Each structure stands twice: as structure tokens, then as C-alpha cells.
N, C-alpha and C positions, 0 to 999 in steps of 0.2 A: 371504558377506554374512550379517549378523546374523539377518535374517528367516528364512533357510533353516534356522537351527539350532534353531528353536522347534517344539514339537509340542503338541497338546492345545489347551485353550480360550485360552491366552495367544496363540496365533497371531493370533487376531482382533485383540487389543489392538495388537500391534506392526504389523500391517497398517495399522490405522486410523491409528496415529500416523505411519507412514513413507510414506504414499502420497497426499500432497495432490495436488490437480489444478490445477497452475500452468499458465497460458497467458500468457506475457509478450510475446508478439509484437504485442498490440494492447491498448489500454485499453478494456475492454468495458463499455458502460454498462448500466444496468438497463433492463428491457424497455420501459418507457414513455419512456426517454431516447435510444433508439437513433435515429440520424440518419445522414445522409450524412457521409463523413469530411470533417473541417474542414481547409481550406487557407488558410494565412495570405496575406492580400492583400499584393502587392508593397510597396505604400506603408506598411504597417504593420510590416513585418519589423524595422526598426531598434528599434522600441518593444517587440516580443516579445523581441528580443535582449537589450535593456536590462533587461526584467522578469526574464529568466533570469539575467542577471549578478546582480541583486538577490538572487534566490533562492539562487544559489550562494554569494555573499559572506555572506549570513545564516547559511547552513549552516556556514561556516567561522568565523563570528563575526568577520568581518573589516570593521570599521567604516570603515576608511580606503577600502577598495574600494566600500563603499556610499556614501561621500562623493563619490567621483569621478562618481557618476551624477547629482550635483546641480550646478547653477550656483554660482558663488561667493557670490552674494547670495540664494540660494534661501530659501523659507520652508516650513515643514512644520507643519501643523495635525493633530495626532493625534486619535485617537477620543474622548479625554477633553478635547478643546479647548484643549490646551496647545499654545502656538505657539513654535517654535524657528526663529531666523533666522540665515542665514549657514551656508556649508558647514562651517566649522570647529565651530560650535555643533552642528550636526546630527551630525557624527562623534563629538563628545563625548556627545551624547544617546544614540547607539547603544551606545558604549562602556559607558556607565552601565547601560544596559538589559542588555547582554550579562553584565555583572558580577552583576546582581541577579536575572537569570532565564536561566540558562544552558540550561534544558531546553526553552525554547520552540522550536517547530518550524513552519517555513513549508512547507507541502506544495507549494503551486503559486500562481501568479498567472494569472488568465485575463483577457485584455483584451476587452472587450465591444465597443468601437469606438474609432476615432481620427478626429478631425475636423481638417482643416487650416484655419487661420485666415490662411494666407499662406505665403510661402517659408520662414519661420523660426519660425513658432508653430504649435503643435498641441495639441489637448486630448484626453486619453486618459481612458476611463472603464473600470473593471474591477472584479474581485473577488479578494480574497486569501482563501486557505483555509489555515488555520493551527490549531495546538493548543498548549496551555500545556506539555505535555510528551507523551512517547510513551504514557503511561497515562491522558491526558485526552481527552475527546471533542474532535472537530474543530469549528471554528466558522469563519464567514466574515464578511467585511465589505467593503462597497463603498468605492471610493476615486475620486477625480478628480485628475488631474495635468495641469498645463500644462507643455508642454515648449518649450524654446527651442533653436534650432539655433545652436551656437556658431561662432566664426570658424574653428575647425579642422575644421568640418563635421559634428561629433558633436551629436546630440541629447541634451540634458540637462534634468533636471527644474528648473523655476523655481519652481513652487508644487505642493505636494502636500497633499491634504486627505483624512483617514481618516474614514469614518462609523462609528457604533457597531457592535460585533461582534453577530452573531446566531448562535444555536446551530442547527446543521444538523439536518435530520430523519433518521429511522432509515434510509431507503433511502440518503441521501447519505452516512451514516456507514458503511454496509454497502458502499458503492461502493469504499471503500479496498481491499477484498479482491476486486474484480472480476476481478483477474488470475488467480483460481481457476478461472474459467469455461474449460472445455475438456476434451480427452481427453489421458490420459498412459498409458504402459505401461512396466512394469518387467519385463524378461524375461531369463531365463538357462537354464542347462541342467536346472534343478531345479523352476523355477515360472514362472508368468505371472501378473502382476497388472495388471488393467485398471481405470482409473478414469475417471469422467465427472462433471463439475460443470456445473450450469445454475441460472439464476435460477428461483425458484418463480414461478407464474403471477400471483401478487399483487404480486411484486417485493420482498417483505419478508424473503426468506431466500435464501441459496445452498444448493442441494441437491447433495450428492456421493454418488455410488453407486460401490461397487467389488466386484469379483469376484477371487477367488484360486483358481488352479487349480495344484495341486502334481502333479508327475509320478508320485507314488506313489498318485494317485487322490483324495487329500483335496481338498475344495473347500469354500469358504466365501464369504460376501458381507456387505455391510453398508451402511448409509446414515449420513450425517452432515448435519445441518441447522445453518447458521450464520446468526445474525442479531444485531441490535443489542439489548443488554440495557439497557433504560432505567432500571433500578434502580441497577445498578453503574456505568452509563455506560461499557460496554466491549463489544467484539465478542466474542460467545460461540458456541461449537460444543456441540451435543448429538449423540453418536455411539452407534450401536446396531449390535451384529454379530449374525450369524445364529446364533452359538453361545449367545447369552444375555447377553453382556456389554454394559454400557452406561457411558458416560463423559461428563463435562462439562469443558469448558476454556475459558480466557480467551486472547485474542490480544493480543500486545504487539509494536509496530514495533521494529526495530533499524536500524542504518545501511545493512545490506545484505540485509535480509529481515524475518523475523518469528519470534516465539517463541510457541508454543502450550503453555500449562501446564494439564495435565489431571488429573483424579482421577475415580475411578469403582470398578466392581466387575466382576471377571471373571466368566465363566459358572460357574466352580467356586466362587465366593463369596469370593475374595480382594480385599482392597482394594488398589487400584493408584494411585500417583501418578507422574507423569513430566512432564519438560519437553522438548518437541521443538523443535529449532532448524533453521529453514529458511534456507538461504543461497542467494541468487539469483546464478547464475554469468552466464547471458546468457539470450536469448529462448527458447533451446532446452534449457537444462540447469539444473539446482539440485542442491544436496546436502541431505540430511536426516541429523540424528543425535539421539539422545536423551541426556539427562543426568538425573542425580539420580532414577533409576528405583528405585521401592521397591514390591515385591510382597509384601503381608503384612508380615512382619518382616524380609524379605530385601532388603537394599540392594545394588543391582547397579551403582552407578556410572554409567558412560556408555558410548557405542558409537562406533565408527569412522564417518565420513560415508559415507552410502549416495548414490550418484548416480543421478538420475533424468532421463529425457528425454522430450520430448514426441512423442506418437504422429504418425507422418508420414500424409499424406493417402492414402486408397486409390487405387490406380492406375485411371486412366480406361479403360474397355473399348476395344479396338482395333476401329475401325470400317472399317478398309481405306481405300484410296485414293479 
């Protein structure tokens, strides 16, 4: 593994870049947002499923699939108060939107509530969380949809109204990285790396702490603070290691993970730039690798992926029968 081949001050840099604290088993909210796990009411499940189909179709830029969520004579009033009537016109509208803004991302749709107006009519209210591109800040906008249950038993949108978008606050922006909260370990015959990440008490930052213990006796530690940079409109990390190195980097989303582009100074005074690529495998595993690593005037290219796993819970003490 690449980390085990390094010695001296640069060890701190590579550990900082290589040991994120991913916890993918749950969506961890900011301290003030924690509440009981949400369960979708049985009568709302068809609408949540429809919302997810919209998100999936949007990610695939599939205007036809989006059109299937609407009735033949549906009406769509967008946030700019532009009205589109009929399924065919709505499909054409989305095809035009995809051609002109291919980078737009929809993170999620959250349904606030569904009210039944009879056996075949229901009103849905909710919020869409989206961004103009992976490098742009997230925004959200409310919507109201009137659904009609068709003869085939499928609920489809008859009327959809989007309200103007609103920029999200710093904590809401940072919540994109809430999967960082948790404990992780990377262990082999030569070293043990422990990391732990938590929300700061004020909820404005994610704080990561790490320790590295080498079998030859060397040891180091460090911290990383991640927050929302309101000037650059990006998620940003500031990292400090116990040997005296310090680094700053910006986060960018990808289809299957995140990229952290960092620059800083090692404890020995060398300038360092690097791109760390994090790929999410599943709830228990991810891979990390760096590319475009430059230390002083030395260009080192990239590394092979390093696999990391989530720390298992400590065994409960045996209390006997």
C-alpha cells in the first residue's frame, strides 16, 4: 500500500488525504436536525416512488421517462411562471432543458405531505434539492403537484407548480458531506490508522481527527475541519498534521463519490498539490487514490486505489445467563 512506503514529514500529508471518515450506512443530520427515523406512510408510498423515478430519469436525462409520470393533458408551471400544457410538450420542454443545461443535478425530492381529495385525486407538497452543476452550491424550491389516478391504477401528475428557488444555508450545504460522520480503520501488518469524524457543537463544521501508529514506533496525528466557503461557494477543508504540515482543499461531487483537490505546505517546507478521488463501493467500503501529486518540483503522477472499511462496533461484554 502506498502509505506504508512513505517516511518523514510527507507521511502526514498522505494519511490526511487517504483516510476520510465515511459512514454510508445512514444519512446523518446536523446536530440540530437529528430526529427519529422517518417512515413513509403507506398511503404516500406511490408518490415517493414516483418522485424517485423522476430523480432517476433526470439523472439519465430521460425526458420520455419523465413524461410518463404526467397525464396526457397535464400542465406544468415552472419557477419562472412559464406554462407548458400536455405530456408531449412537457417531454419536449425537458429535452430542451437537458440539451441546454446538461450539468444540472437533482439531489433529492422530499415530500412534505400528501392530502387525498377522493379515490382518484391527491395533492402533494414537497421540496426539490438541486444544483446548477457539481461545482455550484445547492438550492431548493417548493412545489405543489395534483395527482390523478389513471384507469390503469397508476398515479400521475395532472398539475405541477414549481415555486422560485432559494439558496440553502451553510449547514444545509455542509450536510452533503454528512456521510463523513463516523469511525473508520485501516489496518495491516505495518500500521494502524484510526479516524473519527463528528459535527462541531455549533453545527457549522465537520471535524475529523486521525491517529497513525506504525509498527516501527513512529506515530502522528492530525485534524481536519470542513465547512462551507461562502466566498467561493464550495465545500472546503482545512487540514493540519502533528508534524507541522497544513493544507486546504475544495470538494467536488462525482457520479460515484467525491474529489478533494488540495494544496499546502509539508512540515519540511515543500509545496504540495494533489487530487484525492473517493469512490463509494457500498455502506461498508470505499476506495481512495490520488492523482496529479506534485511535491515541490517532483511530479509523482497517481497511485493505485486503497480500500478502506468501516470500523465494526465493539463487542458487548458477556454478562452471563
